[in-house]
N, C-alpha and C positions, 0 to 999 in steps of 0.2 A: 668627176670624183672629188671627194674632199680629202686633202692630205693632212695627216696628224703626225707630229714629231713624237717618236717613241724611243726612249733610251733603253736599250737592251744590252746585257753583257755579251761580250764576244765569245763565241764557242771555240774552245781550244781542244784539239784532238791529238791523240798520240798515234793514231793510225794514219800513216802517210797517204795511203790511198784515199782517205776521206778528206784530206786537206783542201782540195779544190772545191768540194761541195761546202765545206765549213766556211771557206773564204767567201763563197757566193751568198751564204746565208745572211751576212750583214747587209749586203746590197738588197736582197729580197725583203728583209725586214724594213729597210729604209723605204722601199718603194711600195710595199703592199700591206704590211702589218698595221691594223687599225684603220685601214682605208674603207670608207663607206662608198661603194660604187652606186651610181645612179642607174640601177638595173631597170628602172621604169622606162628608160629610153633605149633605143636600139644601140646607140653609140656606147652608152654606159654599160649595157649588157655585154656587148662585144669586148669591151675593155676588161670586164670581170672574167669572161671566159678565157681571154688570152693570159691574164695574170694567173688564173688557176692552172692552165696548161703548162706555163713556164715553171711554176712551183712543183707541179706533179712530175715534170720531166726530171728535175733534180732528185725528187724522192725515189722514182723508179730506177734512176741511174745508180743512186746510192744502194738500193736493195740488190741490184745486179752485181755491183762491186762487192757487197758483203758476201754473197754466195761464192763469188769468184775467189776471194782471198781466204774464205773459210774452208774451202774444199780440201786443201792439203792438211789443214789442222784436223778436220774430221777423219781423214784417212789415218792420220797418226794416232788419234784417239782409239779408232777401231783396232789398229795394230797393237796398241798398248793393252787393250782389253783382252784380245785373243791370246796374246803371249802370257798375260797374267793367269788366264784360265788354264792354259797348258801347264804352267809351272805349279799352279795350285793343285791340279789333278795329280801331278807327280808327288807332291808333298803329302797329299791325302793317302796315296798308296803306302807311304811309310807310317803316317800318323794313325790311320784308322785301325790297323791290327793292334797297335799299342793301346788305343782308346777302347777297343773291344775287350782286351784283356782286363783293363782297369774296371770297365763297367761290369764285366762278368763277375769280378771279385767283389765289387761293391754290391751287386745284386745278390751274390751268395751270402755276404755278411748281413744284408738287409733281410733276406729270407730266414737266415738263422736266428736273427734277432726277433723277427715276427713269429717264428716257431716257438721261441722261448716265451714270448708274450702270450701266445695262444695257449701254450701248455699251462702257464700260470693262471690264465683266465679260466681254463677248464678245471684246474685244480680247485681254485677258489669257488667256482660255480658248483662243483660237485659237493664241496663242504657245505655251501649255502643251501643246496638242495636237501642235504641231510638235516640241516637245522630247520628248514621249512617243513620237512616231513615230521619232525618232532612237534612243531607248532600246530600242524594240521590235525593232530590227534584230537585236539579240543574241538575243532569244527566238525570232525567226523563223528564225535560223540553226541552232538546236538540231536535231540529227537530220539535217542536210543533209550532202552530200558535201563533201570538202575543196575541190573546184573551186567548188561553189556558195557555200560560205562565203567563199572568196577573192573572188568577184564581189561579194558583199554588202559585204565589207570595202573593196573598191575604191570601191564606190558611196558608202559613208559617208565615206571619205577625201576623195572629190571633192566632197562637199556643203559649200558655203560658208555660214558663219554670218554673215549680213549685218546691216545696221542695222535691218532690219525686226523683229528680235527686241527692239529698244529696250533697256529696262532689264533684260530677261531674257537679254541676249546672253551674259554670263558663265555663266549657268546652261546655256544651249545649248552653249557651248564645253565646259563641264565634262561635260555629257551625251555630247557627241561623243567626247571623250577617253576617258571610261569605257567607252563602247560599243566604241570601237576596241580598247581593251585586252581586253575580253571576247571580241571577234571574233577577235583574234590568238590568245588562249588557246584558243578553240574550234577554230581552224584548226590550231594545233599538235597539239592532242589528237586531232583527226580524222585528220590525216596519220599520226600514230602508230597510231591505231586501224585505219586502212585497211591500213597496212603489216603490222600484226599479223594482220588478217584474211587478207591474202594469204599470210602465212607459214603460218597455220593451214590454209588451203585447200591449200597445197602439201603440208603434212604429211598432210592427209586423203587427198590423191591418192596419196601414197607408201604410206600405210597400205592404201588400196584395192588398190594394185598388189601389196603384200606379201600381203594377204589372198587375192587371186586366185591368187598363186603357191602359197600354203599350201594352198588348196583343191585346186589341181591336184595338188600333191604328195600330198595326202590321198587324192584319187581314185586316183592311181597306186598308193599304198600299199594302198588297199582292194582294188584289182584284183589286186595281187601276193598279198595275203593270201588272197583268194578262190581264186586259182590254186593257191597252196600248200595250202590246205585241200582242194581237189579232188584234188591229187596225193597228199596224205596219206590221203584216203579211199580212193583207188585202191590205194595201197600197203598200207593196212590190209586192204582186201578181198583183195588178192593174197596177203598174208601169211596171212590167215585161211584162204584156199583151200589154201595149202601146208600150213599147220598141220593142217587137216582131213584132207588126203590122208595126211600123215605119221601122224596119229593112227589113221586107218583101217588103214594098213599095219601099224602096231605092234599094233593090236588083233587083226589076223589072225594075227600071229606069237606074241604073248604076251598072250593074253586075260586071264589071271589078274593078271599084273603090270601090265597096262595100266590097270586101274581106278584104282590108286593114283597111277600116273604121270600119267594123264589128269586126275585131280582136282588134282594139284599144278600141272600145266601150265595147266589152266583158271584156277586161282587166279592164276597168274602173268600169264596173258593179261588177266584181269579187272583186275589192278593196272595193267598197261600201258594198258588202255583208260581206266581211271579217271584215270591220269596224263595220257593224251592229252586226255581230255575236260576235265580241270582246266586243261591248257595252253590248249585251245581256249577254254574259259570265260574264262581270264585274258586271252587275246587279244581276245575279244569285249568284255570289260570295259574293256580298254585302249583298244579302238577307240571304245567308247561314251564313255569319258572324254575321248579326243582330240576326238571330235565335240562333246562338251559344251564343251570348251575352245575349239574353233573357233567355236561359237555365242557364247561369252562374248566372244571377240575381236571378232566382227561387231557385237555389241550395244554394245561399249565403244569402237567406233572414233570416236564423236563426242566422247569424253573422252580426250584425248591421254595424260595422265599415267596414268589408270586403265588405258588400253590397254597402256601399256608394262609396268606392274606385272602385268597379266594375262598378258602374253606371257612375262614372266620366270617367273611361277607355272606356266604351261603347260610350259615347258621343264624346270623343276625336277620337275614331276609326271611327265613322260615319263622323265626320268632315274631317278627313284625307282621307277617301274613297271618299267623295264628292270633296275634293280639288284635289285628284288624278284623278278623272274622268274629272273634269274641265281642269286640266293640260293636260290630254291625248287628250281631245277634241280640246284644243287650239293648241297643237302640231300638230294634224292632219290638222287643218285649215292652220297653218303656213307652213306645207309641201305641201299644195295643189298647190301653184304657181310653186314649183319645178317640180311637176308631170306634170302640164300643159305645163310648159316651155320645158320639155323633149320631149313632143309629138308635140308641136306647137311652133317653134322658133319665129314666128311672131304672136302677139296677134290678129291681124286682121284675120289671117287664123283660129284661134281658134273660134272667133265669127262667121265667115262664116260657119264653120263646125257645130257649136252649133245651128245656125239659121236653117240650112238645116236639121239637125237631129231632132231638137225639135222645129218645127215652132210654135206649140200651146203654148210652154212655153214662147216665146218671142213676141207673137202676140200683147200683150198690152204694150210692152216696147216703150219708146220714143227714138228717134234716139240720142238725146243729152245724155240721161242716158247711152246708150250703149257706146258712146264715152267717157263719164266720167269714166265708169268702165274700159274701155281699157286703159285710161291714168293712172288710179290708179294702174292697174295691171302692166303697164310698169314701173311705179315708184318703185313698190315693187320688180320687177325683177332687176332693176338697183341697188337697195339696196342690194339684195342678191348677185349680181355679185361683188359689191365692198367689201362685207363682206367675 
């Protein structure tokens, strides 16, 4: 082993029983502290084990001595504790009754104080409930009729703020004043609202009357249109019958010439039918449009301003439809000379054909009227040619 010199302070003990071990400690330090044993060899390992055993012997002997000399001290400490507990129990027998009396009195005073606080709280809460009840009249009046609001207003006005409100009397008076202001405002607004509702109801009733009248007029107009369509159908049927008889008569007299004339006549009839069908279609579309506008009026009767605008739009649309129909009719009349001009370059040929084909239609005409018509037609043709 390798020896190293270590300078360590000497251990001084006040316990006489420990003096022998303390004295040996210096020798043990000198011989073993900081020593590096050559434990890799058998001899070095044996020396290390012997040194450990020697030091351990002093340590275990010291522990045994500690327990030996401490036992009497532990017994005394136990005795001290037991006697202290006995004396403490005797003192508590005297102290606790006194403490209980004191705590009972303190609890009584605390309960009395809490009762006063609770009574004050309940008094204040009761007054505040009355004040809130005054304020709640305004909320309760919301949505009521003007008469109901007036009754509530009268009730609040008649409510007297007495001395039972104590220090909260100014708050109660302020709450009453504010509530009265709110109720008066609500009453004024409700009166105006009810007046407006009455006006709206009257306007709706008037709109309903106007709508009923419009529907009645529409029914009458539809019946008139149906009757006119029936008459038109009968007239067309009668005209077709006459045309058919005329064509058959001409065919018997002029078989060769009739083929061309019949083709031209049928073309003219086709144009007439198409024009009539177009007119009927326009009438049906106008009727459908009028019915759509009537439905729009019925749907918009709950909205006064929209209903008025819809009515104006309907009137404008009817005027436009009538103007369009007149324009179409005028256009068709203006195109008629072009059609006749294409079939008959000479107006005289046209009148000869028309007299031969429709003798009953020109039976009452005056010769000069026919000539005037021919001249007017020729002037129109000349204008068309120059344009």
